[in-house]
C-alpha positions, 0 to 999 in steps of 0.5 A, a space after each residue: 411756861 409754868 411747871 404744871 402746864 405741859 406742852 407735849 406739842 412743843 417742838 423740843 418735847 416732840 423731838 425728845 419724845 420721838 427719840 425716846 420712842 425710836 432709840 431703845 435699849 439693847 433689850 428693845 425696851 425704851 429708855 427712861 429719862 432717869 436712865 438717859 440722865 444716868 448714862 449722860 452722867 456716867 459719860 462724864 457729862 453731869 449736865 442733866 437730871 432725870 427730872 429735868 429731862 422728863 420736864 423737857 420731854 413732856 413740854 413742861 420746860 423748853 429751854 435746855 442749855 447748850 451743854 444739855 443739848 450736846 449731851 443729849 445729841 451724843 447719847 441719842 447719836 443725832 446732830 444737835 441741829 435735830 433739836 431745832 426747827 429747820 428754819 432756825 438751823 438754816 437762818 443765815 446759812 448760804 444755800 449749798 449750791 451757792 456755797 459750791 459756786 462761790 468756790 470758783 474764784 471767777 464767780 466769787 469775784 463777780 459776786 463781790 464786785 456786784 455788791 452795792 450795785 443798784 437793782 437795775 444794774 444787777 438785773 442787767 448783769 443777770 440778763 447778760 449771764 442768761 444771754 451768755 448761757 444761751 450763746 454757750 448752750 449751757 443750762 441755767 442751773 449748771 456751772 460756768 463751763 459750757 457743756 461738751 457738745 458731740 462732734 458734728 452736732 
């Protein structure tokens, strides 16, 4: 990207623009890029200039350093992940429901012992689990313990 080719539709530029429109000074006016850069420097994080921040906000630049993103996230009180597309922040992470299930030692042992099995064997194990759920009367998305049934049911 060249210096004089703005890309306000870029992801980072759109995120910064949203922050500048949403997070305002005490008097209700929006911050300028120079004010944000000055506040970051005053906080002891001399990592970004007003001119460079303006380039990021207008899409003329789109590759800030880690330190700059951290400083911006602190100033605007957002997670650093705010500056990344969801697909990028979720890459390589374990889904929340899987992470919760893997806290159970028995489930973790079954998962670890399943590594390296053929697709056919994994389908067989999945079918066995589905059949066990039917026998225990539990729903497919619940934990491994059967649901409590009322007496006389």
